[in-house]
C-alpha positions as CSV (number, residue, x, y, z in Angstrom):
1,M,151.6,-79.5,92.1
2,R,149.7,-79.8,95.3
3,Q,148.6,-83.1,96.6
4,C,144.8,-83.8,96.1
5,I,143.0,-83.5,99.5
6,E,140.2,-85.8,100.1
7,N,138.7,-84.0,103.1
8,P,138.3,-80.2,102.8
9,N,138.7,-79.9,106.5
10,D,142.3,-81.1,106.2
11,V,143.3,-78.1,104.1
12,E,146.2,-76.2,105.8
13,W,144.6,-72.7,105.4
14,A,147.3,-71.1,107.5
15,E,149.9,-72.3,104.9
16,Y,147.9,-70.8,102.1
17,W,147.6,-67.5,104.1
18,R,151.4,-67.4,104.5
19,E,152.0,-68.1,100.8
20,R,149.8,-65.2,99.8
21,L,151.8,-62.9,102.0
22,E,155.2,-64.0,100.7
23,G,157.3,-61.1,99.4
24,K,155.0,-58.4,100.8
25,K,157.0,-55.7,102.5
26,N,156.1,-54.4,105.9
27,K,154.7,-50.9,105.9
28,D,156.7,-48.1,107.6
29,W,153.9,-47.2,110.1
30,D,156.0,-44.4,111.7
31,K,156.2,-42.7,108.3
32,A,152.5,-43.4,107.6
33,A,151.2,-42.2,111.0
34,P,150.5,-38.5,110.1
35,G,148.5,-39.4,107.0
36,F,146.7,-42.3,108.7
37,Y,145.7,-40.0,111.6
38,K,144.3,-37.5,109.1
39,R,142.3,-40.1,107.1
40,T,140.6,-41.8,110.0
41,H,138.2,-38.8,110.3
42,K,136.7,-39.4,106.9
43,E,135.1,-42.8,107.3
44,D,131.9,-44.2,108.9
45,Y,133.8,-47.3,109.9
46,N,133.9,-46.5,113.6
47,T,130.1,-46.2,113.8
48,A,129.7,-49.6,112.1
49,L,132.3,-51.2,114.3
50,F,130.9,-50.0,117.6
51,D,127.4,-51.2,116.5
52,M,128.8,-54.8,116.4
53,L,131.0,-54.8,119.5
54,I,129.6,-56.4,122.7
55,L,131.0,-54.4,125.6
56,D,130.3,-53.9,129.3
57,E,131.3,-50.8,131.3
58,N,133.5,-53.0,133.5
59,D,135.4,-54.7,130.7
60,T,139.1,-54.5,130.0
61,V,139.8,-54.4,126.3
62,L,143.0,-55.1,124.3
63,D,143.1,-53.0,121.1
64,V,145.5,-54.9,118.9
65,G,147.3,-52.7,116.3
66,C,145.7,-49.7,117.8
67,G,147.5,-47.2,115.6
68,E,146.9,-43.6,116.4
69,G,143.9,-44.3,118.7
70,S,140.9,-43.7,116.4
71,I,139.3,-46.8,118.0
72,T,141.1,-46.8,121.3
73,V,139.9,-43.5,122.6
74,P,136.2,-44.1,121.8
75,L,136.6,-47.6,123.4
76,S,137.9,-46.0,126.6
77,R,134.6,-44.1,127.0
78,K,132.6,-47.4,127.0
79,V,134.8,-49.7,129.2
80,K,136.8,-49.7,132.4
81,K,140.3,-49.9,130.7
82,V,141.8,-50.2,127.2
83,I,145.3,-51.5,126.5
84,G,146.5,-50.3,123.1
85,L,149.2,-52.4,121.5
86,D,151.1,-51.3,118.4
87,S,154.6,-51.7,116.8
88,S,154.9,-48.0,115.9
89,H,156.1,-45.6,118.5
90,K,154.9,-42.7,116.3
91,M,151.4,-44.2,116.2
92,L,151.5,-44.5,120.0
93,E,152.6,-40.9,120.3
94,Y,149.5,-39.8,118.4
95,L,147.3,-42.1,120.5
96,E,148.7,-40.7,123.8
97,N,148.2,-37.1,122.5
98,R,144.6,-37.9,121.5
99,A,143.9,-39.6,124.8
100,K,145.2,-36.5,126.6
101,D,143.1,-34.2,124.5
102,N,140.0,-36.2,125.3
103,D,140.8,-36.7,129.0
104,A,141.0,-40.4,128.5
105,N,142.9,-41.6,131.6
106,N,142.1,-45.3,131.4
107,I,144.4,-46.1,128.4
108,E,147.6,-48.1,128.7
109,T,150.0,-48.5,125.7
110,I,152.3,-51.3,124.8
111,L,155.0,-51.0,122.1
112,K,155.2,-54.5,120.5
113,P,154.8,-56.1,117.1
114,I,151.5,-58.1,116.8
115,E,153.6,-61.1,115.8
116,E,155.2,-61.1,119.3
117,I,152.0,-61.0,121.3
118,R,152.1,-63.6,124.1
119,Y,149.6,-64.4,126.8
120,Q,152.2,-64.4,129.5
121,D,153.1,-60.8,128.6
122,I,149.5,-59.4,128.4
123,G,147.5,-61.6,130.8
124,D,143.7,-61.8,130.8
125,V,141.4,-59.2,129.4
126,D,137.6,-59.4,128.8
127,V,137.6,-58.5,125.1
128,V,140.2,-58.4,122.3
129,V,139.6,-56.0,119.4
130,C,141.7,-56.4,116.2
131,S,140.5,-53.5,114.0
132,R,142.1,-53.7,110.5
133,S,145.3,-55.0,112.0
134,L,145.7,-58.7,111.1
135,N,145.6,-58.7,107.3
136,A,149.4,-58.8,106.8
137,I,150.3,-61.0,109.8
138,K,152.2,-64.1,108.6
139,P,152.2,-66.3,111.7
140,I,148.4,-65.9,111.8
141,E,147.6,-69.1,113.5
142,E,150.1,-68.5,116.4
143,V,148.8,-64.9,116.9
144,L,145.2,-66.0,116.9
145,S,146.0,-68.8,119.4
146,E,147.5,-66.2,121.8
147,L,144.6,-63.7,121.4
148,D,142.1,-66.5,122.1
149,K,144.0,-67.3,125.3
150,I,144.0,-63.6,126.3
151,A,140.3,-63.0,125.8
152,N,137.9,-64.1,128.5
153,K,134.6,-63.1,126.7
154,Y,135.0,-62.1,123.0
155,V,137.4,-61.6,120.2
156,F,136.5,-59.2,117.4
157,V,138.5,-59.0,114.2
158,T,138.0,-57.0,111.0
159,I,139.4,-58.3,107.8
160,F,139.4,-57.0,104.2
161,G,136.2,-57.7,102.3
162,P,136.0,-58.7,98.6
163,E,135.5,-55.2,97.2
164,N,138.1,-53.4,99.3
165,K,140.4,-52.8,96.4
166,K,138.1,-52.3,93.4
167,I,139.8,-49.3,91.7
168,E,143.2,-50.9,92.4
169,R,142.2,-54.1,90.6
170,D,140.8,-52.0,87.7
171,F,144.1,-50.2,87.3
172,E,146.1,-53.4,87.3
173,K,143.8,-54.7,84.5
174,E,144.8,-51.7,82.5
175,L,148.4,-52.5,83.1
176,G,147.8,-56.1,82.1
177,K,149.3,-57.4,85.4
178,K,148.2,-58.6,88.8
179,T,150.0,-58.1,92.0
180,E,149.2,-60.6,94.8
181,D,146.6,-59.2,97.1
182,F,146.2,-60.0,100.8
183,P,144.5,-63.3,101.6
184,D,140.7,-63.2,101.5
185,Y,138.6,-63.3,104.6
186,N,137.5,-66.9,103.8
187,Y,141.1,-68.0,104.5
188,F,140.8,-66.4,107.9
189,F,137.5,-68.1,108.7
190,N,138.8,-71.5,107.7
191,I,142.0,-71.0,109.7
192,L,139.8,-70.5,112.8
193,F,137.8,-73.5,111.8
194,N,141.0,-75.6,111.7
195,M,141.8,-74.3,115.2
196,G,138.4,-75.4,116.5
197,I,137.1,-71.8,116.7
198,Y,133.7,-71.5,115.1
199,A,133.3,-67.8,114.3
200,N,130.5,-65.5,113.2
201,I,130.8,-63.3,110.1
202,Q,129.1,-60.1,109.3
203,R,129.9,-57.6,106.5
204,F,130.1,-53.9,107.2
205,D,127.6,-51.6,105.5
206,L,129.7,-48.5,104.8
207,N,128.5,-45.6,102.8
208,N,131.4,-43.1,102.9
209,Y,133.8,-43.1,100.0
210,R,137.5,-42.2,100.4
211,E,138.6,-38.6,99.8
212,Y,142.1,-37.2,99.1
213,D,143.7,-33.8,99.2
214,S,145.7,-34.5,96.1
215,I,146.4,-37.0,93.4
216,E,149.7,-37.8,95.1
217,E,147.9,-38.6,98.3
218,A,145.6,-40.9,96.4
219,M,148.6,-42.7,95.0
220,D,150.5,-43.0,98.3
221,N,147.9,-44.2,100.7
222,G,148.9,-47.8,101.1
223,K,146.3,-49.4,98.7
224,F,148.6,-49.3,95.6
225,R,151.8,-51.4,95.7
226,L,154.0,-48.5,94.6
227,D,157.1,-50.5,95.7
228,L,156.3,-53.0,92.9
229,Y,155.6,-50.4,90.2
230,S,158.2,-49.0,87.7
231,D,158.6,-45.3,87.2
232,E,156.6,-45.6,84.0
233,E,153.8,-47.5,85.8
234,K,153.7,-44.8,88.5
235,E,153.1,-42.2,85.9
236,L,150.4,-44.3,84.4
237,L,148.8,-44.6,87.8
238,K,148.9,-40.8,88.2
239,D,147.1,-40.5,84.8
240,Y,144.6,-43.2,85.8
241,L,143.7,-41.4,89.1
242,K,143.4,-38.0,87.3
243,R,140.9,-39.7,85.0
244,I,138.7,-41.6,87.5
245,L,138.8,-39.1,90.4
246,T,136.4,-36.2,90.6
247,Y,137.5,-32.9,92.2
248,D,135.0,-31.2,94.5
249,S,135.6,-27.5,94.4
250,E,133.7,-27.0,97.6
251,T,135.5,-29.5,99.8
252,K,138.7,-29.2,97.7
253,K,138.9,-33.0,97.7
254,Y,139.3,-35.7,95.1
255,Y,137.0,-38.7,95.2
256,N,135.4,-41.7,93.4
257,V,132.1,-43.0,94.7
258,K,133.3,-46.6,94.0
259,D,136.4,-46.1,96.1
260,K,134.9,-47.4,99.4
261,A,136.4,-49.4,102.2
262,D,135.0,-53.0,102.5
263,W,135.4,-54.8,105.7
264,I,134.2,-58.1,107.3
265,M,133.7,-58.6,111.0
266,V,134.8,-62.0,112.2
267,W,134.1,-62.6,115.9
268,W,133.6,-65.4,118.4
269,K,132.5,-65.9,122.0
270,K,134.7,-67.7,124.4
């Protein structure tokens, strides 16, 4: 049993964050890269993100967990230089191809896990952007400390919102079980508070729902913890998705209007 804490400001939020992530397996981002690249075209996330970022044409930006470049390349059109950092060489290959296709010559890439980011390796940049990349980082306090050192102007982070996994939670209710989800964004805010960083919070207003080419794609898109499901539970999941997803004969896509991304922007000025 945990010891009673008299002062809420003494809560070790980073410890709670790590506990929520215990046992979670790291995703194979090289394997996920092709599907991730394909899905990034279906969301209005980018528009909402860029509406919130504070950028200057002379800025240098570090894009942490840049993936296949869906944020990096548009960023490169707005600033002087973008450094894209990712742990997946396959993701960086997609980014470099996308940069070439868009004549984006002001992008540099770094192959490195987010957990290994150090100020002495990166140096100073004006703005740090962590778009959908910190949810599963266990040494979160250490990483945030380094990112705060690196940024001269602003740090922008997007974290899962409370409704991000609605249909997943509904399925687990049918199973009568609950797998541990990622830590909530309030953990993140309080970790920053413990660090002496007083951040701003804004919820994204997204309208687009997710779409899938097949039931199999809807299963294997990273939202469901397939690694924790038995073969029987995977079959139940397939039946569940067949039941709740609608097939659009015109677009040839499966969808559910409740299956939307939900993201929170957490940002602070240096």
